[in-house]
Backbone as JSON Lines, residues from 0, in Angstrom:
{"i":0,"aa":"M","n":[43.56,-4.56,25.02],"ca":[42.63,-3.84,25.88],"c":[41.42,-4.73,26.08]}
{"i":1,"aa":"T","n":[41.17,-5.2,27.29],"ca":[40.18,-6.23,27.5],"c":[39.26,-5.87,28.66]}
{"i":2,"aa":"N","n":[37.96,-6.16,28.47],"ca":[36.99,-6.01,29.54],"c":[36.43,-7.4,29.81]}
{"i":3,"aa":"I","n":[36.81,-8.04,30.91],"ca":[36.44,-9.43,31.13],"c":[35.28,-9.56,32.1]}
{"i":4,"aa":"A","n":[34.76,-8.46,32.61],"ca":[33.66,-8.51,33.57],"c":[32.34,-8.71,32.84]}
{"i":5,"aa":"L","n":[31.36,-9.23,33.57],"ca":[30.02,-9.35,33.02],"c":[29.43,-7.96,32.92]}
{"i":6,"aa":"D","n":[28.78,-7.7,31.77],"ca":[28.04,-6.46,31.57],"c":[28.9,-5.22,31.72]}
{"i":7,"aa":"G","n":[30.18,-5.29,31.52],"ca":[31.03,-4.11,31.65],"c":[30.95,-3.22,30.43]}
{"i":8,"aa":"T","n":[31.68,-2.09,30.48],"ca":[31.64,-1.13,29.39],"c":[33.03,-0.6,29.09]}
{"i":9,"aa":"L","n":[33.39,-0.56,27.82],"ca":[34.59,0.13,27.36],"c":[34.12,1.33,26.57]}
{"i":10,"aa":"T","n":[34.42,2.54,27.01],"ca":[33.87,3.72,26.35],"c":[34.97,4.67,25.92]}
{"i":11,"aa":"S","n":[34.6,5.52,24.95],"ca":[35.45,6.62,24.5],"c":[36.86,6.18,24.12]}
{"i":12,"aa":"V","n":[36.93,5.19,23.21],"ca":[38.22,4.71,22.74],"c":[38.58,5.48,21.46]}
{"i":13,"aa":"L","n":[38.4,6.81,21.49],"ca":[38.58,7.66,20.32],"c":[40.04,7.73,19.91]}
{"i":14,"aa":"G","n":[40.3,7.52,18.62],"ca":[41.63,7.69,18.09],"c":[42.64,6.66,18.54]}
{"i":15,"aa":"A","n":[42.18,5.56,19.13],"ca":[43.11,4.54,19.62],"c":[43.78,3.83,18.45]}
{"i":16,"aa":"T","n":[44.98,3.33,18.7],"ca":[45.69,2.51,17.71],"c":[45.92,1.14,18.3]}
{"i":17,"aa":"L","n":[45.47,0.1,17.59],"ca":[45.61,-1.27,18.05],"c":[46.45,-2.02,17.02]}
{"i":18,"aa":"T","n":[47.66,-2.41,17.39],"ca":[48.58,-3.08,16.47],"c":[48.88,-4.48,17.0]}
{"i":19,"aa":"A","n":[48.45,-5.5,16.26],"ca":[48.69,-6.89,16.64],"c":[48.19,-7.18,18.04]}
{"i":20,"aa":"G","n":[47.1,-6.53,18.44],"ca":[46.53,-6.74,19.76],"c":[45.04,-6.98,19.66]}
{"i":21,"aa":"T","n":[44.36,-6.95,20.8],"ca":[42.94,-7.25,20.84],"c":[42.2,-6.24,21.7]}
{"i":22,"aa":"L","n":[41.15,-5.64,21.15],"ca":[40.21,-4.84,21.91],"c":[38.96,-5.68,21.99]}
{"i":23,"aa":"T","n":[38.65,-6.19,23.19],"ca":[37.6,-7.2,23.29],"c":[36.71,-7.0,24.49]}
{"i":24,"aa":"N","n":[35.45,-7.39,24.33],"ca":[34.46,-7.36,25.39],"c":[33.85,-8.76,25.44]}
{"i":25,"aa":"L","n":[34.09,-9.51,26.51],"ca":[33.86,-10.95,26.45],"c":[32.42,-11.39,26.62]}
{"i":26,"aa":"L","n":[31.63,-10.69,27.42],"ca":[30.27,-11.18,27.63],"c":[29.23,-10.18,27.15]}
{"i":27,"aa":"N","n":[28.47,-9.57,28.05],"ca":[27.32,-8.79,27.63],"c":[27.53,-7.28,27.69]}
{"i":28,"aa":"G","n":[28.75,-6.84,27.77],"ca":[29.03,-5.42,27.93],"c":[28.93,-4.66,26.61]}
{"i":29,"aa":"T","n":[29.44,-3.44,26.64],"ca":[29.34,-2.56,25.5],"c":[30.69,-1.93,25.2]}
{"i":30,"aa":"I","n":[31.05,-1.9,23.92],"ca":[32.21,-1.16,23.47],"c":[31.68,0.01,22.66]}
{"i":31,"aa":"T","n":[31.89,1.24,23.15],"ca":[31.29,2.4,22.48],"c":[32.33,3.44,22.12]}
{"i":32,"aa":"S","n":[31.93,4.31,21.2],"ca":[32.72,5.48,20.83],"c":[34.14,5.12,20.42]}
{"i":33,"aa":"V","n":[34.26,4.2,19.46],"ca":[35.57,3.78,18.99],"c":[35.91,4.59,17.73]}
{"i":34,"aa":"L","n":[35.61,5.89,17.76],"ca":[35.77,6.76,16.61],"c":[37.24,6.91,16.25]}
{"i":35,"aa":"G","n":[37.56,6.74,14.97],"ca":[38.91,6.98,14.5],"c":[39.92,5.94,14.93]}
{"i":36,"aa":"T","n":[39.5,4.85,15.48],"ca":[40.42,3.8,15.92],"c":[41.11,3.16,14.71]}
{"i":37,"aa":"T","n":[42.38,2.83,14.87],"ca":[43.14,2.11,13.84],"c":[43.48,0.73,14.36]}
{"i":38,"aa":"I","n":[43.09,-0.31,13.6],"ca":[43.36,-1.68,13.98],"c":[44.25,-2.29,12.9]}
{"i":39,"aa":"T","n":[45.47,-2.61,13.23],"ca":[46.41,-3.18,12.27],"c":[46.8,-4.58,12.74]}
{"i":40,"aa":"A","n":[46.36,-5.59,11.99],"ca":[46.64,-6.99,12.33],"c":[46.17,-7.33,13.73]}
{"i":41,"aa":"G","n":[45.12,-6.65,14.19],"ca":[44.56,-6.9,15.52],"c":[43.1,-7.26,15.42]}
{"i":42,"aa":"T","n":[42.41,-7.29,16.55],"ca":[41.02,-7.7,16.57],"c":[40.2,-6.78,17.46]}
{"i":43,"aa":"L","n":[39.08,-6.28,16.91],"ca":[38.06,-5.59,17.7],"c":[36.9,-6.54,17.74]}
{"i":44,"aa":"T","n":[36.63,-7.12,18.91],"ca":[35.66,-8.21,18.97],"c":[34.73,-8.11,20.17]}
{"i":45,"aa":"N","n":[33.51,-8.57,19.97],"ca":[32.51,-8.63,21.02],"c":[31.94,-10.05,20.98]}
{"i":46,"aa":"L","n":[32.21,-10.86,22.0],"ca":[32.02,-12.29,21.85],"c":[30.6,-12.79,22.03]}
{"i":47,"aa":"L","n":[29.79,-12.16,22.87],"ca":[28.46,-12.71,23.07],"c":[27.37,-11.71,22.69]}
{"i":48,"aa":"N","n":[26.63,-11.2,23.65],"ca":[25.43,-10.44,23.32],"c":[25.6,-8.94,23.43]}
{"i":49,"aa":"G","n":[26.8,-8.45,23.54],"ca":[27.02,-7.03,23.73],"c":[26.85,-6.23,22.46]}
{"i":50,"aa":"T","n":[27.27,-4.97,22.55],"ca":[27.1,-4.05,21.44],"c":[28.41,-3.32,21.17]}
{"i":51,"aa":"I","n":[28.78,-3.23,19.9],"ca":[29.88,-2.4,19.47],"c":[29.28,-1.24,18.71]}
{"i":52,"aa":"T","n":[29.39,-0.01,19.23],"ca":[28.71,1.12,18.61],"c":[29.68,2.24,18.27]}
{"i":53,"aa":"S","n":[29.23,3.1,17.37],"ca":[29.94,4.32,17.03],"c":[31.38,4.05,16.6]}
{"i":54,"aa":"V","n":[31.54,3.18,15.6],"ca":[32.86,2.85,15.11],"c":[33.16,3.7,13.87]}
{"i":55,"aa":"L","n":[32.74,4.98,13.92],"ca":[32.87,5.87,12.78],"c":[34.33,6.15,12.47]}
{"i":56,"aa":"G","n":[34.67,6.03,11.17],"ca":[36.01,6.39,10.74],"c":[37.09,5.41,11.14]}
{"i":57,"aa":"T","n":[36.72,4.26,11.64],"ca":[37.71,3.25,12.02],"c":[38.44,2.71,10.79]}
{"i":58,"aa":"T","n":[39.72,2.46,10.93],"ca":[40.51,1.84,9.87],"c":[40.96,0.46,10.34]}
{"i":59,"aa":"I","n":[40.63,-0.57,9.55],"ca":[41.0,-1.94,9.88],"c":[41.88,-2.46,8.76]}
{"i":60,"aa":"T","n":[43.15,-2.72,9.04],"ca":[44.09,-3.22,8.04],"c":[44.56,-4.6,8.46]}
{"i":61,"aa":"A","n":[44.16,-5.61,7.68],"ca":[44.52,-7.0,7.97],"c":[44.1,-7.4,9.38]}
{"i":62,"aa":"G","n":[43.02,-6.8,9.86],"ca":[42.51,-7.11,11.19],"c":[41.08,-7.59,11.11]}
{"i":63,"aa":"T","n":[40.41,-7.68,12.26],"ca":[39.07,-8.22,12.3],"c":[38.17,-7.36,13.18]}
{"i":64,"aa":"L","n":[37.02,-6.95,12.64],"ca":[35.95,-6.34,13.42],"c":[34.85,-7.38,13.43]}
{"i":65,"aa":"T","n":[34.62,-8.0,14.58],"ca":[33.73,-9.16,14.59],"c":[32.78,-9.16,15.77]}
{"i":66,"aa":"N","n":[31.59,-9.69,15.55],"ca":[30.6,-9.87,16.58],"c":[30.11,-11.3,16.45]}
{"i":67,"aa":"L","n":[30.48,-12.17,17.37],"ca":[30.37,-13.6,17.1],"c":[28.98,-14.2,17.28]}
{"i":68,"aa":"L","n":[28.18,-13.67,18.19],"ca":[26.87,-14.29,18.38],"c":[25.74,-13.31,18.12]}
{"i":69,"aa":"N","n":[25.05,-12.87,19.17],"ca":[23.82,-12.12,18.96],"c":[23.95,-10.62,19.18]}
{"i":70,"aa":"G","n":[25.15,-10.12,19.27],"ca":[25.35,-8.7,19.53],"c":[25.06,-7.83,18.31]}
{"i":71,"aa":"T","n":[25.4,-6.56,18.47],"ca":[25.11,-5.58,17.43],"c":[26.33,-4.73,17.15]}
{"i":72,"aa":"I","n":[26.63,-4.51,15.88],"ca":[27.66,-3.57,15.48],"c":[26.94,-2.45,14.75]}
{"i":73,"aa":"T","n":[26.98,-1.22,15.3],"ca":[26.22,-0.12,14.71],"c":[27.11,1.07,14.41]}
{"i":74,"aa":"S","n":[26.58,1.94,13.56],"ca":[27.24,3.22,13.25],"c":[28.67,3.03,12.78]}
{"i":75,"aa":"V","n":[28.86,2.2,11.75],"ca":[30.2,1.95,11.24],"c":[30.46,2.86,10.03]}
{"i":76,"aa":"L","n":[29.96,4.11,10.1],"ca":[30.07,5.04,9.01],"c":[31.53,5.4,8.74]}
{"i":77,"aa":"G","n":[31.93,5.39,7.47],"ca":[33.26,5.82,7.1],"c":[34.36,4.84,7.45]}
{"i":78,"aa":"T","n":[34.0,3.66,7.9],"ca":[35.01,2.67,8.25],"c":[35.7,2.13,7.0]}
{"i":79,"aa":"T","n":[37.0,1.91,7.1],"ca":[37.78,1.33,6.01],"c":[38.3,-0.03,6.45]}
{"i":80,"aa":"I","n":[38.03,-1.07,5.66],"ca":[38.51,-2.41,5.95],"c":[39.4,-2.84,4.79]}
{"i":81,"aa":"T","n":[40.71,-3.01,5.04],"ca":[41.66,-3.4,4.01],"c":[42.25,-4.76,4.37]}
{"i":82,"aa":"A","n":[41.95,-5.75,3.56],"ca":[42.43,-7.12,3.81],"c":[42.04,-7.6,5.19]}
{"i":83,"aa":"G","n":[40.91,-7.11,5.69],"ca":[40.43,-7.5,7.01],"c":[39.07,-8.16,6.91]}
{"i":84,"aa":"T","n":[38.4,-8.29,8.05],"ca":[37.13,-9.01,8.1],"c":[36.1,-8.26,8.93]}
{"i":85,"aa":"L","n":[34.9,-8.08,8.37],"ca":[33.75,-7.61,9.13],"c":[32.77,-8.76,9.08]}
{"i":86,"aa":"S","n":[32.57,-9.44,10.25],"ca":[31.8,-10.68,10.22],"c":[30.49,-10.56,10.98]}
{"i":87,"aa":"S","n":[29.62,-11.54,10.76],"ca":[28.31,-11.64,11.42],"c":[27.45,-10.42,11.15]}
{"i":88,"aa":"V","n":[27.33,-10.04,9.87],"ca":[26.52,-8.9,9.49],"c":[25.19,-9.4,8.94]}
{"i":89,"aa":"T","n":[24.08,-8.93,9.5],"ca":[22.77,-9.31,8.99],"c":[22.2,-8.26,8.06]}
{"i":90,"aa":"S","n":[22.66,-7.02,8.18],"ca":[22.2,-5.97,7.27],"c":[23.2,-4.83,7.25]}
{"i":91,"aa":"I","n":[23.25,-4.13,6.14],"ca":[24.09,-2.96,6.0],"c":[23.18,-1.82,5.56]}
{"i":92,"aa":"S","n":[23.18,-0.73,6.31],"ca":[22.22,0.34,6.05],"c":[22.6,1.19,4.84]}
{"i":93,"aa":"Q","n":[23.89,1.29,4.52],"ca":[24.28,2.08,3.38],"c":[23.72,1.47,2.1]}
{"i":94,"aa":"K","n":[23.3,2.33,1.17],"ca":[22.69,1.85,-0.05],"c":[23.74,1.19,-0.96]}
{"i":95,"aa":"S","n":[23.36,0.05,-1.55],"ca":[24.24,-0.65,-2.46],"c":[23.59,-0.69,-3.84]}
{"i":96,"aa":"F","n":[24.42,-0.77,-4.89],"ca":[23.93,-0.71,-6.26],"c":[24.27,-2.01,-6.99]}
{"i":97,"aa":"Q","n":[23.33,-2.47,-7.81],"ca":[23.58,-3.66,-8.62],"c":[23.08,-3.42,-10.04]}
{"i":98,"aa":"E","n":[23.87,-3.87,-11.01],"ca":[23.48,-3.77,-12.42],"c":[23.59,-5.14,-13.06]}
{"i":99,"aa":"Q","n":[22.6,-5.44,-13.9],"ca":[22.61,-6.7,-14.64],"c":[22.23,-6.4,-16.08]}
{"i":100,"aa":"E","n":[23.04,-6.81,-17.02],"ca":[22.77,-6.5,-18.42],"c":[22.58,-7.76,-19.24]}
{"i":101,"aa":"T","n":[21.66,-7.69,-20.21],"ca":[21.44,-8.76,-21.17],"c":[21.45,-8.1,-22.54]}
{"i":102,"aa":"L","n":[22.41,-8.48,-23.37],"ca":[22.65,-7.78,-24.63],"c":[22.27,-8.63,-25.84]}
{"i":103,"aa":"N","n":[21.96,-7.92,-26.93],"ca":[21.72,-8.53,-28.25],"c":[20.62,-9.59,-28.21]}
{"i":104,"aa":"I","n":[19.48,-9.2,-27.64],"ca":[18.33,-10.1,-27.54],"c":[17.48,-9.96,-28.8]}
{"i":105,"aa":"L","n":[17.24,-11.06,-29.46],"ca":[16.4,-11.05,-30.67],"c":[14.94,-11.25,-30.25]}
{"i":106,"aa":"T","n":[14.07,-10.37,-30.69],"ca":[12.66,-10.45,-30.31],"c":[11.9,-11.44,-31.19]}
{"i":107,"aa":"A","n":[10.74,-11.85,-30.7],"ca":[9.85,-12.74,-31.44],"c":[8.44,-12.15,-31.4]}
{"i":108,"aa":"D","n":[7.49,-12.86,-32.04],"ca":[6.13,-12.31,-32.14],"c":[5.35,-12.38,-30.83]}
{"i":109,"aa":"T","n":[5.72,-13.3,-29.93],"ca":[5.03,-13.42,-28.64],"c":[5.96,-12.99,-27.51]}
{"i":110,"aa":"F","n":[5.38,-12.65,-26.37],"ca":[6.17,-12.18,-25.25],"c":[7.12,-13.28,-24.76]}
{"i":111,"aa":"T","n":[8.36,-12.92,-24.59],"ca":[9.4,-13.78,-24.02],"c":[9.98,-13.06,-22.82]}
{"i":112,"aa":"A","n":[10.15,-13.78,-21.72],"ca":[10.65,-13.15,-20.5],"c":[12.12,-13.43,-20.28]}
{"i":113,"aa":"L","n":[12.84,-12.42,-19.77],"ca":[14.2,-12.63,-19.31],"c":[14.18,-13.37,-17.98]}
{"i":114,"aa":"S","n":[15.33,-13.82,-17.53],"ca":[15.42,-14.48,-16.24],"c":[14.96,-13.52,-15.14]}
{"i":115,"aa":"A","n":[14.32,-14.08,-14.13],"ca":[13.8,-13.25,-13.04],"c":[14.93,-12.72,-12.18]}
{"i":116,"aa":"V","n":[14.71,-11.53,-11.65],"ca":[15.63,-10.91,-10.7],"c":[14.99,-10.97,-9.32]}
{"i":117,"aa":"T","n":[15.74,-11.39,-8.31],"ca":[15.23,-11.37,-6.93],"c":[15.3,-9.93,-6.43]}
{"i":118,"aa":"T","n":[14.16,-9.28,-6.39],"ca":[14.11,-7.85,-6.06],"c":[13.75,-7.58,-4.6]}
{"i":119,"aa":"S","n":[13.68,-8.63,-3.8],"ca":[13.3,-8.45,-2.39],"c":[14.32,-7.62,-1.63]}
{"i":120,"aa":"V","n":[15.56,-7.53,-2.13],"ca":[16.61,-6.8,-1.41],"c":[16.75,-5.36,-1.89]}
{"i":121,"aa":"F","n":[15.94,-4.94,-2.86],"ca":[16.08,-3.6,-3.42],"c":[14.93,-2.69,-2.99]}
{"i":122,"aa":"G","n":[15.27,-1.43,-2.79],"ca":[14.25,-0.43,-2.5],"c":[13.77,0.24,-3.77]}
{"i":123,"aa":"T","n":[14.67,0.4,-4.75],"ca":[14.37,1.02,-6.03],"c":[15.02,0.19,-7.13]}
{"i":124,"aa":"Y","n":[14.27,-0.05,-8.2],"ca":[14.84,-0.8,-9.32],"c":[14.05,-0.52,-10.58]}
{"i":125,"aa":"S","n":[14.7,-0.7,-11.73],"ca":[14.06,-0.42,-13.01],"c":[14.77,-1.18,-14.13]}
{"i":126,"aa":"F","n":[14.09,-1.23,-15.29],"ca":[14.63,-1.87,-16.48],"c":[14.79,-0.82,-17.58]}
{"i":127,"aa":"F","n":[15.98,-0.78,-18.17],"ca":[16.31,0.12,-19.27],"c":[16.35,-0.71,-20.54]}
{"i":128,"aa":"I","n":[15.56,-0.33,-21.56],"ca":[15.47,-1.09,-22.8],"c":[15.92,-0.21,-23.96]}
{"i":129,"aa":"Y","n":[16.87,-0.7,-24.74],"ca":[17.34,0.01,-25.94],"c":[17.1,-0.86,-27.17]}
{"i":130,"aa":"N","n":[16.4,-0.3,-28.14],"ca":[16.12,-1.0,-29.39],"c":[17.24,-0.71,-30.4]}
{"i":131,"aa":"K","n":[18.01,-1.74,-30.74],"ca":[19.18,-1.59,-31.62],"c":[18.84,-1.75,-33.11]}
{"i":132,"aa":"G","n":[17.65,-2.28,-33.41],"ca":[17.31,-2.48,-34.82],"c":[17.44,-3.95,-35.21]}
{"i":133,"aa":"P","n":[17.29,-4.25,-36.48],"ca":[17.57,-3.4,-37.63],"c":[16.36,-2.64,-38.18]}
{"i":134,"aa":"G","n":[16.64,-1.81,-39.18],"ca":[15.59,-1.12,-39.9],"c":[14.73,-0.25,-39.02]}
{"i":135,"aa":"T","n":[13.43,-0.43,-39.17],"ca":[12.46,0.37,-38.41],"c":[11.61,-0.51,-37.49]}
{"i":136,"aa":"N","n":[12.06,-1.74,-37.24],"ca":[11.28,-2.67,-36.44],"c":[11.21,-2.21,-34.98]}
{"i":137,"aa":"K","n":[10.02,-2.2,-34.42],"ca":[9.8,-1.71,-33.07],"c":[9.62,-2.88,-32.09]}
{"i":138,"aa":"V","n":[9.69,-2.55,-30.79],"ca":[9.58,-3.58,-29.76],"c":[8.58,-3.13,-28.69]}
{"i":139,"aa":"D","n":[7.86,-4.11,-28.12],"ca":[6.99,-3.88,-26.97],"c":[7.64,-4.5,-25.75]}
{"i":140,"aa":"A","n":[7.36,-3.96,-24.57],"ca":[7.95,-4.5,-23.34],"c":[7.01,-4.28,-22.16]}
{"i":141,"aa":"R","n":[7.13,-5.17,-21.18],"ca":[6.36,-5.02,-19.95],"c":[7.12,-5.64,-18.79]}
{"i":142,"aa":"V","n":[6.79,-5.2,-17.57],"ca":[7.39,-5.73,-16.35],"c":[6.4,-6.71,-15.72]}
{"i":143,"aa":"E","n":[6.92,-7.87,-15.3],"ca":[6.09,-8.88,-14.64],"c":[6.67,-9.17,-13.26]}
{"i":144,"aa":"I","n":[5.78,-9.42,-12.29],"ca":[6.21,-9.69,-10.92],"c":[5.59,-10.99,-10.42]}
{"i":145,"aa":"S","n":[6.26,-11.59,-9.42],"ca":[5.79,-12.87,-8.88],"c":[6.22,-13.03,-7.44]}
{"i":146,"aa":"A","n":[5.39,-13.71,-6.66],"ca":[5.75,-14.02,-5.27],"c":[6.45,-15.36,-5.16]}
{"i":147,"aa":"N","n":[6.24,-16.25,-6.15],"ca":[6.79,-17.6,-6.05],"c":[7.71,-17.99,-7.21]}
{"i":148,"aa":"G","n":[7.88,-17.09,-8.19],"ca":[8.73,-17.39,-9.32],"c":[8.09,-18.29,-10.36]}
{"i":149,"aa":"T","n":[6.8,-18.61,-10.16],"ca":[6.07,-19.49,-11.09],"c":[4.89,-18.78,-11.74]}
{"i":150,"aa":"N","n":[4.1,-18.13,-10.92],"ca":[2.91,-17.42,-11.4],"c":[3.25,-15.93,-11.52]}
{"i":151,"aa":"W","n":[2.99,-15.34,-12.7],"ca":[3.43,-13.99,-12.97],"c":[2.27,-13.05,-13.24]}
{"i":152,"aa":"F","n":[2.45,-11.81,-12.82],"ca":[1.44,-10.76,-12.98],"c":[2.07,-9.61,-13.75]}
{"i":153,"aa":"A","n":[1.38,-9.14,-14.8],"ca":[1.87,-7.99,-15.56],"c":[1.69,-6.74,-14.72]}
{"i":154,"aa":"N","n":[2.8,-6.2,-14.25],"ca":[2.76,-5.14,-13.24],"c":[2.42,-3.77,-13.8]}
{"i":155,"aa":"V","n":[2.91,-3.45,-14.99],"ca":[2.63,-2.15,-15.61],"c":[2.1,-2.39,-17.01]}
{"i":156,"aa":"D","n":[1.4,-1.39,-17.53],"ca":[0.88,-1.52,-18.88],"c":[2.02,-1.74,-19.88]}
{"i":157,"aa":"T","n":[1.76,-2.54,-20.88],"ca":[2.77,-2.8,-21.9],"c":[3.16,-1.51,-22.61]}
{"i":158,"aa":"V","n":[4.45,-1.27,-22.68],"ca":[4.97,-0.14,-23.46],"c":[5.12,-0.62,-24.89]}
{"i":159,"aa":"T","n":[4.45,0.03,-25.81],"ca":[4.43,-0.45,-27.19],"c":[5.21,0.5,-28.11]}
{"i":160,"aa":"G","n":[5.78,-0.1,-29.15],"ca":[6.37,0.68,-30.22],"c":[7.63,1.45,-29.88]}
{"i":161,"aa":"I","n":[8.55,0.81,-29.12],"ca":[9.84,1.47,-28.87],"c":[10.64,1.41,-30.17]}
{"i":162,"aa":"A","n":[10.93,2.57,-30.73],"ca":[11.53,2.64,-32.07],"c":[13.01,2.3,-32.04]}
{"i":163,"aa":"V","n":[13.54,1.94,-33.2],"ca":[14.96,1.68,-33.34],"c":[15.75,2.94,-32.96]}
{"i":164,"aa":"G","n":[16.77,2.76,-32.15],"ca":[17.57,3.89,-31.7],"c":[17.0,4.6,-30.49]}
{"i":165,"aa":"S","n":[15.87,4.11,-29.98],"ca":[15.22,4.74,-28.83],"c":[15.35,3.87,-27.59]}
{"i":166,"aa":"V","n":[15.12,4.5,-26.44],"ca":[15.14,3.78,-25.17],"c":[13.85,4.05,-24.41]}
{"i":167,"aa":"D","n":[13.57,3.17,-23.47],"ca":[12.48,3.39,-22.52],"c":[12.9,2.77,-21.2]}
{"i":168,"aa":"V","n":[12.32,3.24,-20.12],"ca":[12.62,2.73,-18.78],"c":[11.31,2.3,-18.13]}
{"i":169,"aa":"L","n":[11.27,1.06,-17.68],"ca":[10.09,0.52,-17.01],"c":[10.37,0.36,-15.53]}
{"i":170,"aa":"V","n":[9.47,0.95,-14.72],"ca":[9.62,0.92,-13.27],"c":[8.41,0.22,-12.67]}
{"i":171,"aa":"P","n":[8.59,-0.87,-11.94],"ca":[7.45,-1.57,-11.34],"c":[6.69,-0.66,-10.37]}
{"i":172,"aa":"S","n":[5.38,-0.8,-10.37],"ca":[4.56,0.0,-9.46],"c":[4.16,-0.79,-8.22]}
{"i":173,"aa":"K","n":[4.35,-2.11,-8.24],"ca":[4.04,-2.96,-7.1],"c":[5.29,-3.78,-6.76]}
{"i":174,"aa":"F","n":[5.32,-4.25,-5.51],"ca":[6.5,-4.97,-5.02],"c":[6.17,-6.43,-4.75]}
{"i":175,"aa":"L","n":[7.0,-7.32,-5.3],"ca":[6.98,-8.74,-4.95],"c":[8.43,-9.24,-4.99]}
{"i":176,"aa":"K","n":[8.61,-10.46,-4.59],"ca":[9.97,-11.0,-4.43],"c":[10.73,-11.08,-5.75]}
{"i":177,"aa":"Y","n":[10.04,-11.44,-6.84],"ca":[10.7,-11.63,-8.13],"c":[10.13,-10.65,-9.16]}
{"i":178,"aa":"T","n":[11.01,-10.17,-10.04],"ca":[10.62,-9.25,-11.1],"c":[11.38,-9.63,-12.37]}
{"i":179,"aa":"R","n":[10.71,-9.5,-13.52],"ca":[11.38,-9.79,-14.78],"c":[10.82,-8.89,-15.88]}
{"i":180,"aa":"L","n":[11.56,-8.79,-16.96],"ca":[11.11,-8.03,-18.12],"c":[10.71,-9.01,-19.23]}
{"i":181,"aa":"A","n":[9.58,-8.73,-19.87],"ca":[9.14,-9.52,-21.02],"c":[9.08,-8.61,-22.25]}
{"i":182,"aa":"Y","n":[9.36,-9.15,-23.42],"ca":[9.47,-8.34,-24.64],"c":[8.91,-9.12,-25.82]}
{"i":183,"aa":"R","n":[8.52,-8.38,-26.89],"ca":[8.08,-9.0,-28.15],"c":[8.25,-7.98,-29.28]}
{"i":184,"aa":"S","n":[8.22,-8.49,-30.5],"ca":[8.22,-7.6,-31.66],"c":[6.88,-6.87,-31.73]}
{"i":185,"aa":"S","n":[6.89,-5.6,-32.11],"ca":[5.64,-4.84,-32.18],"c":[4.76,-5.32,-33.34]}
{"i":186,"aa":"A","n":[5.39,-5.77,-34.4],"ca":[4.65,-6.26,-35.57],"c":[5.09,-7.68,-35.88]}
{"i":187,"aa":"A","n":[4.13,-8.5,-36.3],"ca":[4.43,-9.9,-36.61],"c":[5.49,-9.99,-37.71]}
{"i":188,"aa":"G","n":[6.5,-10.83,-37.46],"ca":[7.53,-11.05,-38.45],"c":[8.55,-9.93,-38.55]}
{"i":189,"aa":"A","n":[8.48,-8.96,-37.66],"ca":[9.4,-7.81,-37.73],"c":[10.29,-7.81,-36.5]}
{"i":190,"aa":"A","n":[11.19,-8.8,-36.44],"ca":[12.06,-8.94,-35.27],"c":[13.07,-7.8,-35.2]}
{"i":191,"aa":"T","n":[13.46,-7.49,-33.97],"ca":[14.51,-6.5,-33.75],"c":[15.43,-7.0,-32.64]}
{"i":192,"aa":"T","n":[16.47,-6.26,-32.36],"ca":[17.43,-6.65,-31.33],"c":[17.45,-5.58,-30.24]}
{"i":193,"aa":"I","n":[17.43,-6.02,-28.99],"ca":[17.4,-5.07,-27.88],"c":[18.5,-5.39,-26.86]}
{"i":194,"aa":"D","n":[18.88,-4.36,-26.14],"ca":[19.73,-4.5,-24.95],"c":[18.89,-4.11,-23.74]}
{"i":195,"aa":"V","n":[19.0,-4.9,-22.67],"ca":[18.24,-4.62,-21.45],"c":[19.2,-4.51,-20.27]}
{"i":196,"aa":"F","n":[19.03,-3.47,-19.49],"ca":[19.83,-3.27,-18.28],"c":[18.89,-3.19,-17.09]}
{"i":197,"aa":"F","n":[19.16,-4.01,-16.07],"ca":[18.47,-3.91,-14.79],"c":[19.37,-3.13,-13.83]}
{"i":198,"aa":"N","n":[18.82,-2.11,-13.21],"ca":[19.52,-1.34,-12.18],"c":[18.71,-1.41,-10.9]}
{"i":199,"aa":"G","n":[19.36,-1.78,-9.8],"ca":[18.69,-1.85,-8.5],"c":[19.54,-1.21,-7.43]}
{"i":200,"aa":"Q","n":[18.89,-0.56,-6.46],"ca":[19.59,0.05,-5.34],"c":[18.97,-0.4,-4.04]}
{"i":201,"aa":"G","n":[19.81,-0.82,-3.11],"ca":[19.33,-1.28,-1.82],"c":[18.78,-0.16,-0.96]}
{"i":202,"aa":"T","n":[18.14,-0.53,0.13],"ca":[17.54,0.47,1.01],"c":[18.57,0.99,1.99]}
């Protein structure tokens, strides 16, 4: 199914089935309302500056949904891509989740920072700290942020005295590109072991 005219439009392709074929719009036109379309080993493509919209519920199996240059693919809610390709994506609006864990960290008397996390892609993020012990040794923790990864600012007040067997969650109050957690023993010479989990969710 091809639209080869300049600025043309392919509309209301609801429930279509494309098997080993091509649904394509070659120049600046629009492919709209492709709701429920099934693409099996075929291609749904928009080659230049056009728009592919309303591809809700589309199923792509070993096929390609692609926008090669400056066009837009919007409203791809509920789409399923199995062994296929969704290419030229600059952003995805659905929220994504990322977790990063650092386990069995031995504390020291001075603040030590974990590796920085690039938080520029997250809308919400936090650090979960669990004090594993031994004994009754406590831990202090704080969140630090940076714009350049070199100079750091203590973003929230230091949480002091997290007891063995207890947890705390630190949430940054300000936003910068990089964020990290720093930790230390609450008392000199009283090291403990902690687990830290970073959880972030995209916008």
